[in-house]
N, C-alpha and C positions, 0 to 999 in steps of 0.2 A: 115967446114959446108958441102962442097961437099961430103966428105966422109960419113958424117951422112946421107945425102939424098940418096946416093947410097945404103948404108946398108938398109935404110928404104924401098927403092924400091925393093930390093932383098927379104926382108921379106914379103912384100905385094905380090910379084909374087909367092913365095912359098905358101903363104896362099891361094891364088886363085887357084893354081894348086892342092893343097890338097883338097880344097872344091870341085873342078870339078871332082876329082877322087872318091868321095863318091858315094856309090850306094844308089839310092832312096833318094838322097839329105841328108842322115844322117849317113849311116853305112859304115864302111870300107868293102872292098871286102871279107876279111876273118874274120869271127866272130865265136863265140861259141853260140850254142842254145841247150836247154835241150831236151832230149828225153822224152818218156812217163814215165820213171822212175825217172826223174829229174837228169840224168847224162848228163853233158855237152858234146856236140859233135861238132867237127870242121865242119864249113860250108863255102863253097865258093859260095857266092851269085851270081857270074857270071858263075857258072858251067852250061854247056848246059843241057837243059831239055830233058827228055826221051819222045820224040814225039810219039813213038809207044804206050807207056803206056798211054799217055794222050788220044790218039785216042780210045783206048780200054775203058777207063773210060767214055769217052763221049758217046760211042756207047751203053754201057751196065751198066745202073744204078743198076742192080741186083748184081754187084760186092760188093755193100754195104750190111752189115748184120744189120738187125733190130731186136734187142733182147728185148723182153717184160718181165718186172717184175711187179708183183702186190702183194697185201697182201696175195694172195693165192699161190704165188711162189716167195718169197722174194729173194732166193739165186739161184734157178735153172731157167734159162731163157727159154722162148719159142720163137722160131724164126718165125718172120713174113716175108712173101715173097711177093714182089710186083707181082701183077697179079695172085696171088694164093689165091682165095677166101677162100678155106678151112683152110689155115694157119691162117687166121683171125678168122673165125667162130669157129674153134676148140680150140682157145686160151682162156685165161682168160680176154681178152680185154673187158672192160665194157664202152660203150659209155656214160653212165651216170656219169662217173668219168673223171676228167680232165686228159689230156695227156701231159706228159712232155718228150721232146726229149733231150738227152744229147749227145754232140759231142766232142770227145777228140781232142787233138792237134797232132803235128808232132811226128811220131814214136810211137804213142799210139795204144791202142787196147781196147777191152771190159773190160780188167782187170786193166787198168790204174786207178790210185787213184781217179781221178775226178768222175768216174762212180759210184763206191760204196758209195763215200762220199755224192753225191747229191741224189742218189737213196735212201739211207737209211734215209736221212733227210725227204724226201717226204713220204716214206712208214711208217716211225715211227710216222708221224703226222696224217695221214689219208689215205683214199682210193685214189689211183691214178694209171693211166697207165704210167709207166716209161719205155720209150723205149731208150735203149742205142744203138747209131749208131756206129758200128765198121766199120771204113773205112780204115782199115790197108792196103788193097790192094794198095792204093795210098800212105798212110801215111808213109809206110816203105821205100819209095823211097827217093832220095835226097831232101833237103829242097826246092831248086828252082822248082823241078818237082812237089812236093807235093803242093807248093803254086800255081803253074800254074794250077793245076787240081782241086783246091778247088771250083771254080764256078761250074764245071760240077758235082762234088759230091753233092754240095748244090742243084743244079737243080734236081738231082736224088732223093734227100730226099724230095723235094717238090712234085715230081711225086708220090712218095710212099704215102705221106700224102693225096694227091688227091685220090689215090686208097683206102686208109683207110677210107676216108670220104664217098666215093661212096659205100663201103661195109657196113659200120656201121651207116652211117648217122650222125656221130658226127660232129657238126659244127666247123669251124676253130676257132671260138672265145672261144673254150674250149681247145685250144692247146697253149703250151708255149715251145719255142725252146731256149735252152741254150747251148752255145758253148764256149770252152776255147781255147785261143791262135789262131791257124789257124782255129780251130773249130768255133770261133766267126764269122769269115768271111763266113764260110761254112753255118751256120744257117741263116746268112743274105741273102745269095743267095737262100736258101730254101724258106724263107719268100717272097722274090721277085718273085720266081716262082709261088707263090700262090697269087700274086697281093697284098701283104701286108695285107692279111685278118686274119692271125693268131693273137691271142690276144696279145701275148708278144714275143719279141725276146730279149735275154739277151746275151751280149758279155762280156765274162770274160777275162779281160786283152787281148783284141784283139791283135794279133801278129803285130809287127812293121816292121821287115825286109821285104822288097819288097811290102809293103802295104801303105806306106805314100802317094804315088802318084798313087795308084792303083784304077781305077774306079770301080773295082769289090768288093771293101771292104764293110764292114757293113755300112748300110745307115739308116737314120731316117725313111724312108718310107717302110722298110722291114716288118713292122708289125704295128698293131694298136698302140702299144706302144713299143718303142725300147729303151733299157737301156744298158749302158756300164759301167763296173767297172774297173777302171784303177789303177793298183798297181805297175807297173814297167815301167813307161814311161819316165825315165831319158834320158839324151843325147844319150846314147847308150843302153837304156833299151830294154828288150825283147818285151814290149808292145808298142802300137802305141802312147799312151801318149797325144793325142789330142782329142777334142770333135768330136764325129762322130755319135752320137745317138740323140734321143729326150732328154733324161736325161743322163748326164755323171757324174758319181761319182768318186771322187779322194780321196780314203781313205788315211788319214795322209799325204796329199799333192800329192799322186799318183806316187811318185818316189821310196820311200823306206818305208818298213813297220816295226813297232816295233817288236823286237825279231828276225828280219831277218838280215843276214850278207852277203847275196849275192843275185844276180838277180834271181836265181832259186826260192828261198824262197819268194821273193817279187812277182814274177810271179804267183806262185802257190797259194799265199794268196787270189787271186781273187775268186777262186772257193770255198775255205774254208770259206771265209766271206759270200759268197752267201748261202752256205749250212746252215750256222749258222742262217742267217736271215729267211730262210724257216722255221726253227724250232721256232725261238723266235721273229722275226720281231722287233728287238731291236736296230738296228743301224740307227741313224737318222742324215741326213746331213743338212747343212745350205747352202742356195743358195748364190752363189758368183757372183759378177758383172764381174769379169775377172780372168785370170790365176794368176795375181799378188796377188790377195786376197787369192787364193787357196794356193799358196806357203807361204804366210805370216800368214796363219791361222787367217785371219781377216774377214771371211765371216759372214755377219750379216743378211742375207736375210731370207726368209721363210724356215720352216722345211719341210723335205721330207724324208720318209723312203727309205733306200737303199735295193734293193733285194726284198725278200719275195715271196709268192706264189699267190698273189692276181691277178686274171685274169682280173679284171676290173681296174687295176692301170693305171693312166694317169699322165702326168706331163712333164715338160721340163725345161732345164737350166743346169747350172754348179753347182755342189754341192761338198762341202768338208765334210767328215765324219771322226771323230777321233775314233780310236779303241784301244783296249788293245793289249797286246803282245801275248796272247795265247788263244786258244779256250775256251769259246765261243766268245772271243774278246770284 
């Protein structure tokens, strides 16, 4: 009996030690996280951050590139420059059309798949000002440095949108900010910079590592309506996996997606699903009372469309939506 108790005590001690060594209460120190092309990269979550780069990002929001696409220039972008009035006035920006800002994730850039996928969904449907935020200056650094700099980049985006508003007169309720992975927390900070006045903020599988206990993560107050789509929120998933918005959607349970066999596919599915809903507005969730219902696929509450481009959309709660294996899902 004493031997059994001793062995049990040892097991408990090891379990406690293992839990205490987790980063952010969930992840091992060494993980793999996908780059902008979906290739897994080794990440040390406790690697020291590049403080010099972070200071530069904080000082100079002009490090971000704002690339405008409209139906008049679907493939060739026009660069909009903060505090440069002519860059706005000489562009195809039209204040009568809604503005959509897209923010990529870690190691991404203007050519990363999320950008043309969402851009084309909007421009194939109708008139819009699609602004691709290329924040590669910071995004190409180590994951801990990029994560630490996300709030500053987000504030820079907010400052740019304030400038855009001052030049064009477009109201903030005509703006929709959508960000993927680290970009989800970035657009949250941009909305916060604007006092939560933008019509919509959409987090596409908001990044999990270093964000579970991070006060700078996406919040429900970052926009008039804030939505999160969780597609890879498992125990060691790339996404945060917990409710952080007004409305949180968990496609197929939020941990693994039909037709996917790894975390990269699950993670990327968030922006693919969103783009498809912009075109079709066809994915409908059912409200859930708790996470157990989400996992058991037993949600029986009211229906609510996931994603889409409706600037007047409002709602709150947890929702499960079941999808197909391949586009348009």
